[in-house]
N, C-alpha and C positions, 0 to 999 in steps of 0.2 A: 452102442446097440442096446435096444430095450429088451428085457428078458420077460419070459412068460410069467404072469402074476397069478392067473387063475384060468382054468378051463371050464367053460359052461356047457353042460350037456344040452343039446338041442333036441327037444322031444317032438317037435313038429316041423315038417318040411315047409317050403314056401306055400302058405295057405293064408286065407283071410281069418285071422283070429276075430272073434266077435268082440269088437272094441266097445260096443254099446252096453255090454254087461261085463262085470268084472273090473278088476283094478290091475293095471299094468305099469311096470317101469318100461319106458322105451329108451333105446340107445340109438341115437341118430348118427349116421356116419360111423358106425360101429368099428370099422377098420382104421379110422383116423386116430391120431394122437393129438389132443384128447378128443373123445367123442362128446356129443351134446346129449344130455340126459334130462328126461322129464317123466311125467306120469300121465296116464289116461285113466279116468274113473267116470263111470256114468256116461261114457261116450265123449267126454270133454278132455282136452289137453290142458295140463297144468304144468307150467314151466316158467323159468326166468331166463332172460337172455340179456345181452348188452343193451338192447332196446328197452327192456322193462319186463313187467309181468305179463303172463299170458294165461288166460283161463276162459276164453270165449270160442276157441276153434274146436271143430269136431275131430276126433281121432280118426274117423274114416277118411277125412280129407287129407290128413297126414299120410295115411296108408296109400291113398290114390296118387298123391304127389310122389311118394317114394317109388311106387311102381312105374309111373310115367318117366321119372328122371333117373331111374335105376340107382336109387340111394340105398346104401347098405344099412339095414335096420335089424335090431333085435327087439323082441317084445318078451318081457318076463312077467307072466301072470302070477299074482300073489294070492295066497289063501288068507283072507281077512277073517277075523272072528265074526261070527254071525251078528253080534250086537253092534258091530262097527261098520258093516257093509253099507248101510244107507247113508251114514254120515261122512263117508270117505270124501266125496266131492267138496263138501263144505270145509272139512279139515284141510284138504289140499289147498283150497282157495285161501284159507287163513294163512298158511305157511308161505304161499306164493306172494301174498300181499306183505307179509312180514319181511321177506328177503328182497323183494322188489326187482332187483336187477343184478346181473353178473358183473363183478368187478374183481380187482386183485384181492379183495378181502372176502368176497362172496362167490362161491361156486354154484353152478347150476344144480349141483347135488344137494345143497343145503335144505331146500324145502322138502325133498324126499327124505333126507336124513331125519329131519324133525318130525315128519309125518310117521315114519317107521318107528321112531322112538316113542311117540305118543300112542300109536296103534298097537304096537307089540311090547311096549315097555322094555325096549332094548337100549342099553347105554352104548352109544356109538361115539367114536373119536370125532372131535370137532373137524378135523381135516381129513375125513375119510374119502377114499376114492371108490369108484364103482367096482374095481377089482378087489377091494377090501369088503365092500358091502355084500356082494353076491354070495361069497362063501359063507358068510354069517347067516344069510337068509336060507341058503341050501342046508346048512348044518341044523338049523332050527326047524327044517321041513316046512318052510313058509312059501315055497315056490310050487305052484300048481302045474304050470307048463311053460314052455319056451317056444318061441317062433322066430324064424329068421327070414329075411328077404334080401335077395341079391348078394348073399354071402356064400353061395354054393362052393366057390373056389377056395374059400377060407375056412370051410368046415372040414375038419380032419377027424375021421373015426367018430362022427357024430358030435364033435365038440368044437366050440369056438374058443380060441385062445385070446385072452385079454393080456396085452403087454403092459408092463409096468411103465408108468410115466411119472413125472415129477410136478410139483407145484410150479416150478420155473417154466416148464413146458406149457402149463395151463396159462400162466401169465403172458407168455410170448404169444399164444394164440389169441388171448383177449386183446392185446395191443395190436395185433395184425387186423383183427375185426374192426377195432376203432379206427385204424388208418384207412381201411377200405370205406368205412362209413363216412369219414371226413372227406375223402376224395370224391365219393359219389354225391355228397351233399353240396360240394363246391362246383359241380358240373352244371 
């Protein structure tokens, strides 16, 4: 059984965060182990998946799909230094291109880790997990606000609990996605 690793204060109920302004970490399928993690800046999604890099889709489209399909989502809005706000989308694109795709060696969190290191000059562990990163951002007072979608039943006392998971569980999930991808491409 997985243990609670971190409790994130949810500052906003289910609402539409303005994803066209600001920079957000999004946690897709937040209640699953492991969740998928990416960023939105300037209204654009920046992520890597097992399919490859993504930096062309709108954040509002992700939000609409999550509402329609009842996908559990968290959005963590960051406080960027004023001199780095305009360059955030280009910096994120650079890190997405650098890491390209999720594999057993590369987590979907790697572009985010490198962007945060570059933006805030924070030294982060190479194999950091989201439940490690969020407390660092909270302690450095770099979180502006948080939003949740379809997590009402999992929010307790205004907090969402991230459970600890392992690199092995991440690898198992990657292999499962690859199997599904292989099966569907053979149909």
